[in-house]
Phi, psi and omega in degrees: 000317179295320178298316173302319175295311183279337176102338181186158174301326177300318183287322172303312179300316177302309182297321189265343190081356168279140188304148174302317184302313183295315187296320182290317174302328183283316183289322180280354180062039184297146180278148174294135183293337183273314190259335184077010184271145180298135183278112181263155182279129173295159179292327178296308176302320182289322181293324175298312182300311185299320179295312183289337174256010167082008182283153176289152179293138193087359176312318184287344187266352190270153182303153184275122167293118185268029174292137179261134186279173179283331175292324182283328174298308178299329176291317187290323177294315187297321183291316184296320176295333181272351172298147165297146181304333184275352167266353178304322176307316178302322182289320181291329183294318182294328176293320181296324180285317178294326176289322176302314182296316185290331178268014182061031181077012182300322180292320172295315178299320187294320179304326189282000000 
């Protein structure tokens, strides 16, 4: 969300003083080469980023709003169109689940 707001990983790095590589590893959930575990943002780093970007303390600790942008919708459509036809049923299943969630499970209840 912060990358979308500021425009790039480079801008996050510039504003916060944290290296591009570190920010990129957090965003991409890159595994640590020694442990294999995903690199997480420490509380200390989260507070620093919040302060440097003008976010309220604890902003990183809040639930993520999963609103999807028009640009992301267009990218998803493009990806599905480029999929081999044999893989499209997987995308269809994801859409079915999304529709079910959006309807509050009413479709599934109607089937019962």
